[in-house]
C-alpha positions in Angstrom: 0.0 0.0 0.0 1.2 3.5 -0.8 1.0 6.3 1.7 1.1 10.0 1.2 3.6 10.9 3.9 5.9 13.8 4.3 8.7 11.3 5.2 8.7 9.4 1.9 7.5 11.5 -1.0 8.4 8.6 -3.4 5.3 6.8 -2.0 2.8 9.5 -3.0 0.1 8.1 -5.2 -3.0 10.0 -6.3 -4.7 6.6 -6.9 -5.1 5.9 -3.2 -8.4 6.8 -1.6 -8.6 8.9 1.5 -9.7 5.8 3.4 -6.6 3.9 2.3 -4.4 6.8 3.3 -6.1 7.2 6.7 -5.8 3.5 7.4 -2.1 3.6 6.4 -1.4 6.5 8.8 -3.1 4.7 11.6 -1.4 1.4 11.0 2.0 3.0 10.5 1.7 4.5 14.0 0.4 1.2 15.4 -2.8 2.7 16.7 -6.1 0.9 17.2 -9.3 2.2 15.6 -10.7 2.9 19.1 -7.6 5.0 20.0 -7.9 7.3 17.0 -11.7 7.5 17.3 -11.5 8.5 21.0 -8.8 11.1 20.2 -11.0 12.6 17.5 -14.2 12.2 19.5 -15.9 10.1 16.9 -17.5 6.7 16.9 -15.2 3.7 16.2 -17.6 2.3 13.6 -17.7 5.7 11.8 -13.9 5.8 11.6 -13.9 2.2 10.3 -16.4 3.2 7.6 -14.1 6.2 6.6 -11.1 3.8 6.3 -13.1 1.3 4.2 -14.5 4.2 2.0 -18.0 3.3 3.0 -18.6 6.9 4.3 -16.9 10.1 3.5 -15.7 12.5 6.2 -16.6 16.2 5.9 -13.9 18.8 5.4 -13.6 19.6 9.1 -13.0 16.0 9.9 -10.3 15.7 7.2 -8.6 18.7 8.7 -8.8 17.0 12.1 -7.2 13.9 10.7 -4.4 15.9 9.3 -3.8 17.6 12.6 -4.0 14.3 14.6 -1.6 12.5 12.2 0.6 15.6 12.0 0.6 15.5 8.2 0.1 18.0 5.4 -3.6 19.0 5.3 -3.5 19.7 1.6 -2.5 16.1 0.9 -5.5 14.8 2.7 -7.8 17.4 1.3 -6.6 16.5 -2.2 -7.5 12.9 -1.7 -10.8 13.8 -0.1 -11.8 16.1 -3.0 -10.6 13.9 -5.7 -12.5 11.0 -4.2 -15.7 13.1 -4.2 -15.2 14.1 -7.8 -14.3 10.6 -9.1 -17.3 9.1 -7.3 -19.6 11.6 -8.9 -18.4 11.1 -12.5 -17.3 7.5 -12.5 -20.2 6.1 -14.5 -20.3 8.9 -17.1 -19.1 8.3 -20.6 -17.7 11.8 -20.8 -16.1 11.8 -17.4 -12.6 12.6 -18.6 -13.7 15.3 -21.0 -15.9 16.8 -18.3 -12.9 16.9 -15.9 -10.8 18.7 -18.4 -13.6 21.2 -19.0 -14.0 21.6 -15.2 -10.3 22.3 -14.9 -10.6 25.2 -17.4 -13.6 26.5 -15.6 -11.9 26.5 -12.2 -9.1 28.6 -13.7 -11.7 31.0 -15.2 -13.5 31.3 -11.9 -10.3 32.0 -10.1 -9.4 34.7 -12.5 -12.8 36.4 -12.2 -12.6 36.2 -8.4 -9.2 37.8 -8.4 -10.4 40.9 -10.2 
């Protein structure tokens, strides 16, 4: 399993889901689900569902994971957001084309907002 860690950038893989990354961090620190869940004040079953990609955390929860695991929040946010986008378009025939168009629109929106 690849992990997005600050210690080993050669292991960065945008293919990993947020759940895979979260499980990897927990296991690399030899922590139990219940330990992490208690520290983050969440139900153990919910954390387990996050790690199995059966549920998606909200942005605030992703930031809490980043703080708890002492890792770059942007790495976890990128995984979280890319999971959401991929899940939304995965069954569309024009998914890749739509993503390219969306990338251009994001640039356009940022330019408009900067003015």
